[in-house]
C-alpha positions in Angstrom: 5.7 14.1 17.0 6.0 10.5 18.1 7.3 11.7 21.5 4.5 14.2 21.9 1.6 11.9 20.8 0.9 8.2 21.3 1.5 6.1 18.2 -1.3 3.8 19.4 -4.4 3.5 17.2 -7.6 4.9 18.7 -10.3 5.0 16.0 -12.4 8.1 16.4 -13.2 11.3 14.5 -14.0 13.6 17.4 -10.4 14.7 18.0 -9.9 15.3 14.2 -13.0 17.5 14.0 -11.9 19.6 16.9 -8.4 20.2 15.5 -9.7 20.8 11.9 -12.1 23.4 13.3 -9.2 25.3 14.9 -7.3 25.1 11.6 -10.2 26.7 9.8 -11.4 23.4 8.3 -8.8 22.7 5.6 -10.7 19.5 4.7 -13.3 21.8 3.1 -10.7 23.4 0.8 -9.1 20.3 -0.6 -8.9 19.6 -4.4 -11.4 17.0 -5.6 -10.8 13.7 -3.8 -10.5 10.1 -4.8 -10.7 8.2 -1.4 -9.1 4.7 -1.3 -9.6 2.0 1.4 -8.9 -1.7 1.5 -6.6 -4.3 3.1 -4.2 -5.1 0.3 -3.4 -3.0 -2.8 -4.3 0.5 -1.6 -0.9 1.9 -2.1 -0.3 0.2 -5.5 -3.8 1.4 -6.7 -3.0 4.9 -5.7 0.4 4.7 -7.5 -1.4 3.6 -10.7 -3.9 6.5 -10.3 -1.1 9.0 -9.8 1.0 7.8 -12.7 -2.0 7.8 -15.1 -3.3 11.2 -14.0 0.1 12.8 -14.2 0.6 11.3 -17.7 -2.7 13.0 -18.6 -1.3 16.4 -17.4 -3.2 16.7 -14.1 -1.7 18.1 -10.9 -2.0 15.5 -8.2 -1.6 15.6 -4.4 -1.1 12.2 -2.7 -1.5 11.0 0.9 -0.3 7.5 1.8 1.0 5.7 4.8 3.1 4.4 6.3 6.4 5.8 5.0 9.4 3.6 4.4 12.4 5.8 5.1 11.3 9.4 5.5 8.0 10.8 6.8 7.9 13.1 3.8 7.0 10.1 1.6 3.4 10.3 3.0 2.7 13.7 1.4 3.2 14.4 -2.3 2.4 17.8 -3.6 1.4 18.7 -7.2 4.0 20.5 -9.1 4.7 21.2 -12.8 6.2 18.1 -14.3 4.8 15.8 -11.6 4.2 15.6 -7.8 7.1 15.8 -5.4 7.6 14.9 -1.7 6.8 17.7 0.6 9.9 19.7 1.6 11.2 19.6 5.2 10.5 23.3 5.9 7.0 23.2 4.6 6.2 20.0 6.4 7.7 21.4 9.7 5.6 24.5 9.4 2.4 22.6 9.0 3.2 20.2 11.9 4.1 23.1 14.1 0.8 24.9 13.3 -1.2 21.8 14.2 0.8 21.3 17.4 0.2 24.9 18.5 -3.5 24.9 17.7 -4.1 21.5 19.2 -2.9 23.1 22.5 -2.0 19.9 24.2 -5.3 18.2 23.8 -5.3 14.4 23.4 -4.7 13.3 19.8 -2.9 10.4 18.2 0.2 10.6 15.9 -1.8 9.7 12.8 -4.5 12.2 13.5 -2.3 15.2 14.0 -0.1 14.3 11.0 -3.2 13.8 8.8 -4.5 17.2 9.9 -1.1 18.6 8.9 -1.4 16.9 5.5 -4.8 18.4 4.9 -3.4 21.8 5.7 -0.6 21.3 3.1 -3.1 20.1 0.5 -5.4 23.1 1.1 -2.5 25.5 0.8 -1.3 24.1 -2.5 -3.4 24.0 -5.7 -4.0 20.7 -7.5 -6.5 19.0 -9.8 -7.0 15.8 -7.7 -6.1 14.6 -4.2 -5.5 10.8 -3.9 -6.4 10.1 -0.3 -5.4 6.7 1.1 -7.1 5.5 4.3 -4.8 4.7 7.2 -6.7 1.9 8.9 -10.3 0.7 8.3 -12.3 3.5 6.9 -15.4 4.4 8.9 -13.5 6.0 11.8 -10.2 6.6 10.0 -8.8 10.1 10.4 -9.1 10.6 6.6 -12.8 10.0 6.6 -13.7 13.7 7.4 -14.1 14.5 3.7 -17.9 14.5 3.0 -17.7 14.5 -0.8 -15.5 13.0 -3.5 -15.1 12.3 -7.2 -15.1 8.6 -6.3 -14.4 6.1 -3.6 -12.4 2.9 -4.0 -12.2 -0.3 -2.0 -9.3 -2.6 -2.9 -9.0 -6.2 -1.8 -10.5 -6.8 1.7 -8.9 -9.6 3.8 -7.8 -10.4 7.4 -5.6 -7.8 9.1 -5.7 -5.6 12.2 -8.2 -7.9 13.9 -7.8 -6.0 17.2 -9.3 -2.8 15.6 -11.5 -4.0 12.7 -12.9 -7.3 13.8 -12.0 -10.9 13.3 -14.3 -11.7 10.3 -14.2 -10.6 6.7 -17.8 -9.2 7.2 -16.8 -7.0 10.1 -13.6 -5.7 8.3 -15.6 -5.0 5.0 -18.1 -3.0 7.1 -15.4 -0.8 8.4 -13.9 -0.3 4.9 -17.4 0.5 3.5 -17.5 3.4 5.8 -15.8 5.6 3.2 -18.7 5.1 0.7 -20.6 8.4 0.2 -24.1 9.0 -0.9 -24.5 9.2 -4.6 -20.7 9.1 -5.2 -19.5 6.2 -7.5 -17.5 3.5 -5.8 -15.1 1.2 -7.6 -14.7 -2.1 -6.0 -11.7 -4.4 -6.7 -12.4 -8.2 -7.0 -13.6 -9.4 -3.6 -14.6 -12.5 -1.8 -18.4 -13.0 -1.7 -18.5 -12.3 2.0 -16.9 -8.9 1.6 -18.9 -8.0 -1.5 -22.2 -8.8 0.2 -21.4 -6.3 3.0 -20.2 -3.6 0.6 -23.3 -4.0 -1.6 -25.5 -3.7 1.4 -23.9 -0.4 2.5 -24.0 0.9 -1.0 -27.7 0.2 -1.4 -28.4 2.1 1.8 -26.5 5.2 0.5 -27.6 4.8 -3.1 -24.0 4.6 -4.1 -23.4 3.4 -7.7 -20.9 0.5 -7.7 -18.4 -0.6 -10.4 -17.4 -4.1 -9.2 -14.4 -6.0 -10.5 -15.3 -9.2 -12.1 -18.8 -7.9 -12.8 -18.7 -4.5 -14.3 -15.0 -4.5 -15.3 -12.2 -7.0 -15.7 -8.4 -6.8 -16.1 -6.9 -10.0 -17.5 -3.4 -11.0 -18.8 -2.9 -11.8 -22.5 0.6 -13.1 -23.1 2.8 -10.1 -22.1 0.0 -7.6 -22.2 -3.1 -6.7 -20.2 -6.7 -6.5 -21.4 -9.2 -4.2 -19.7 -12.9 -4.6 -20.3 -15.8 -2.5 -19.0 -19.1 -1.2 -20.3 -17.3 1.3 -22.5 -15.4 -1.3 -24.4 -12.1 -3.3 -24.5 -8.6 -1.8 -24.1 -5.4 -3.7 -25.0 -2.7 -2.3 -22.8 0.9 -2.9 -21.9 1.5 -5.1 -18.8 1.9 -3.1 -15.6 5.4 -2.2 -14.6 4.7 -3.5 -11.0 5.4 -7.2 -10.8 2.8 -9.9 -9.9 -0.5 -11.0 -11.2 -2.2 -9.2 -8.3 -1.1 -5.9 -9.8 -3.5 -6.5 -12.7 -6.4 -6.1 -10.3 -4.8 -3.0 -8.8 -4.2 -1.5 -12.2 -7.7 -2.5 -13.3 -9.1 -0.8 -10.2 -7.3 2.4 -11.1 -8.4 2.3 -14.7 -12.0 1.6 -13.8 -12.0 4.5 -11.3 -10.7 7.0 -13.8 -13.1 5.8 -16.6 -16.1 6.4 -14.4 -15.1 10.0 -13.6 -16.2 11.6 -16.8 -15.0 15.1 -15.8 -11.4 14.0 -16.0 -11.4 12.6 -19.5 -8.3 10.5 -19.4 -6.9 9.6 -22.9 -5.9 6.0 -23.6 -2.4 7.1 -24.2 -2.1 8.4 -20.6 -3.3 5.0 -19.3 -0.7 3.2 -21.3 2.0 5.6 -20.2 0.9 5.4 -16.5 1.0 1.5 -16.5 4.6 1.5 -17.8 6.0 4.4 -15.7 4.4 3.6 -12.3 6.7 3.4 -9.3 5.8 2.0 -5.9 8.7 0.9 -3.7 8.7 -2.3 -1.6 6.0 -4.1 -3.6 7.8 -6.9 -5.4 10.6 -4.4 -6.1 13.8 -5.8 -7.5 16.9 -4.1 -6.0 19.4 -3.7 -8.8 22.1 -1.7 -7.0 23.1 -0.5 -3.5 25.1 -1.7 -0.5 22.9 -4.7 0.2 23.0 -5.8 -3.4 26.8 -5.8 -3.3 26.6 -8.3 -0.4 24.5 -10.8 -2.3 26.0 -13.6 -4.3 27.2 -12.7 -7.8 24.3 -13.2 -10.2 21.6 -13.4 -7.5 18.3 -11.5 -7.6 17.4 -9.4 -4.5 13.7 -8.6 -4.2 11.8 -6.6 -1.6 8.1 -6.8 -0.6 6.3 -5.3 2.4 3.5 -7.9 2.4 2.6 -8.9 6.0 -0.8 -10.8 6.0 -1.9 -14.2 4.6 -3.5 -12.8 1.4 -0.5 -10.5 0.8 1.8 -13.5 1.2 -0.3 -15.4 -1.3 0.0 -12.7 -3.9 3.8 -12.5 -3.4 4.1 -16.3 -3.5 2.2 -16.4 -6.8 4.5 -13.7 -8.2 7.5 -15.7 -7.2 6.1 -18.9 -8.8 5.6 -16.9 -12.0 9.2 -15.7 -11.9 10.4 -19.3 -11.3 8.5 -20.6 -14.3 10.5 -18.1 -16.5 13.9 -18.5 -14.8 14.3 -21.1 -12.1 16.4 -20.3 -9.1 16.6 -21.5 -5.5 14.5 -19.2 -3.4 15.6 -17.9 0.1 13.3 -15.8 2.2 14.5 -13.2 4.7 11.5 -12.5 7.0 10.8 -10.0 9.8 7.3 -9.4 11.1 5.4 -7.6 13.8 3.9 -9.6 16.7 0.3 -8.7 15.8 0.5 -10.3 12.4 -0.5 -13.9 11.4 3.1 -15.2 10.8 2.0 -18.8 10.3 -0.7 -17.8 7.8 1.8 -15.6 6.0 4.6 -18.2 5.8 2.2 -21.1 4.8 2.1 -19.5 1.3 5.8 -20.3 0.9 5.9 -23.9 2.1 7.3 -26.0 -0.8 8.5 -22.8 -2.6 11.4 -21.6 -0.5 14.5 -23.5 0.4 14.9 -21.8 3.8 13.8 -18.9 5.9 16.3 -16.6 7.6 14.5 -14.7 10.3 15.4 -11.2 11.6 13.8 -9.0 14.2 12.2 -5.8 12.9 13.4 -2.7 14.8 10.0 -1.9 16.3 8.7 -2.2 19.8 6.0 -4.7 18.6 8.4 -6.9 16.6 8.0 -10.6 16.6 11.4 -12.0 17.8 13.4 -13.7 15.0 13.6 -17.0 17.1 9.8 -17.1 17.1 9.6 -16.6 13.4 12.1 -19.4 12.8 10.1 -21.6 15.2 6.9 -21.0 13.3 8.6 -21.7 10.0 10.0 -25.0 11.2 6.5 -25.9 12.5 5.1 -25.8 9.0 8.0 -27.7 7.5 10.3 -24.9 6.3 14.0 -24.9 7.2 14.8 -21.8 9.2 17.6 -20.0 11.0 18.1 -16.5 12.5 20.5 -13.6 12.0 20.8 -10.3 13.8 20.6 -8.1 10.7 19.6 -8.0 7.1 23.3 -7.6 6.1 24.2 -10.8 8.1 21.3 -12.6 6.6 22.5 -11.8 3.0 26.0 -12.7 4.0 24.8 -16.1 5.3 23.0 -16.7 2.0 26.2 -15.9 0.1 28.1 -18.4 2.2 25.8 -21.2 1.0 27.4 -21.1 -2.4 24.2 -21.9 -4.3 24.3 -22.7 -8.0 22.5 -21.2 -9.8 22.6 -18.0 -7.8 19.5 -17.6 -5.6 16.5 -15.5 -5.8 16.3 -13.7 -2.4 13.1 -12.1 -1.1 13.1 -9.8 1.9 9.5 -9.7 3.2 7.0 -9.6 6.1 6.8 -6.0 7.1 6.8 -2.5 5.6 8.9 -1.4 8.5 11.4 -4.0 7.6 11.2 -2.8 4.0 12.1 0.7 5.2 15.1 -0.7 7.0 16.2 -2.4 3.9 15.9 0.7 1.7 17.8 2.8 4.2 20.5 0.1 4.6 20.8 -0.2 0.8 21.5 3.5 0.6 19.2 4.5 -2.2 16.1 6.8 -2.2 12.9 5.0 -1.3 10.7 6.9 -3.8 
């Protein structure tokens, strides 16, 4: 599919509408949709939603992007006992159908694969479809659904300036494009600039809002989490996903499900979902595998796909929390794409990390490792380069640090995919 269609982004809905028409409009035969947009936290929020819904016994389809190791990760289909990744033969059939009916017309990779996902979701029964936006919202290929149970906007921050604009207001306007007339929208805690834009769009569409920090709150309480909204207070276990930012993502998911009265989610399902949720490459500790065996004895190896300044801040805060519990020297292994704000990302770790080891992501648009190291040195962080993740970890082992270090591999979801593949364990 990558060879047949450009991977480049071209935000438009016209090509999608044309192909969906030839497919018999599968987007009109989808299960009830929860549509999720945002800059950071979309995938984690969807993971919490899935875990809670499945704990409550609902059949759940899930669409997310990008994948880490296998394309199949983007499409989960509802099954008894919990959703599963789409099988190769079923995926191949849907892709072939879309390719045949598209008949060589211009279309992007994300558009034609999204159409294939809609075809799969329409062919398989489920109670709910969790639909994650690819980029932006207003003109994203997923924004062909005209009704939903709810829409969700997670944290809005700077990213993809070349497509969404270079101000928070412009980016928030694009994300607000998924709001639907009369359909409740759940908004994660936002900057005032983003929230003002979202509220203005909601008022125009008469969209009822449930805003984090105003209508609901998720706060830590020792080793637990407290959720408050207009329906009362819930004392809950801490989310399984690491980092204080995951409280907001978990809270966004809970607020969403508590405003969809038709679903009637019991408190026990929320508790179970918070403690069973899985979402790879988001402050994920790698406990075993080939790369773990290369690390110094007793070291911690962590993986996070964060790649913008706000994502870096969330990860840096999580690392600071870990250091307060058990102090270890921190080493970063960083690979990024050239269109990301590398300096803004790395600034979050100045004074926190001992050194950065830069690697080059295996993508055409990768930022060379020498440039990452140069940027790190420019903000006062010691840096060096290596040709691969394995060489980077071997270099850390050679340092002979005592106590054993905490190693974080970060900067790109593409890099995270490389790590999971090299480590030799399933990504999901």
